C-alpha positions, 0 to 999 in steps of 0.5 A: 087782760080780759076785755070782757071782764073790764067791760062788764063792770059798766052797768049796761055791758053786763052781757058784753062778750068780745066778737072779733078782733080785727087788729091787734098788737100785744092786746086787741086794738080794733075789735067788735063786741056783742052786748045783747043784740047790739054790736059795737066797734071799739078802739083802744086809743091809749095804753101805758104802764098806768092805764088803758083807754078805749073809745066805742061806738054802737054799729051795724053789720053793714058798717063793718062789712063796708069797713072790711071791704075798704069801701069806708075808713076806719074813722068813717066806720067809727063815726057812722050811725050813732052820735053817742060814744063810750069812753072807757078807762081801766087802771088795773083796778077801776073802771071809769066810763063816760058817754059822750057825743062825737063832737065832744071826742078830742080829734087825736082820740079818733082814728086817723083820717083816710086810714082804711083797713086795707084788707087784702083777700082773705087777710080777715076772713071777711067773708066768713066774718060777714056770713056769721055777722048776717046771721 
């Protein structure tokens, strides 16, 4: 699955590129994307054999650095900043998306309350990532 190709079917995401995968299983679960000058944090919130769903938010590099340094939870990193979120659904052929406010997002889709990245020194090479993000 090529996330960039899927996301580029959304009008405002024509130039999106996958930036950094923070957690993955068989596919990226928590990752960042760049879209022009904006940085987004995405979470894969649902997967089955029929479809996959992501929720994304525009964020800041400082927010992401705080996440990697375990200063804030994954949920806080996702809810900090803008109140506007994008929900994306892909069924293997078509991409559907909708913009929502944080208050409209079902709680079960958001990251679990109190969960940190629990990054150990060097695990995410966050110092290197942070230096690249600050450029």
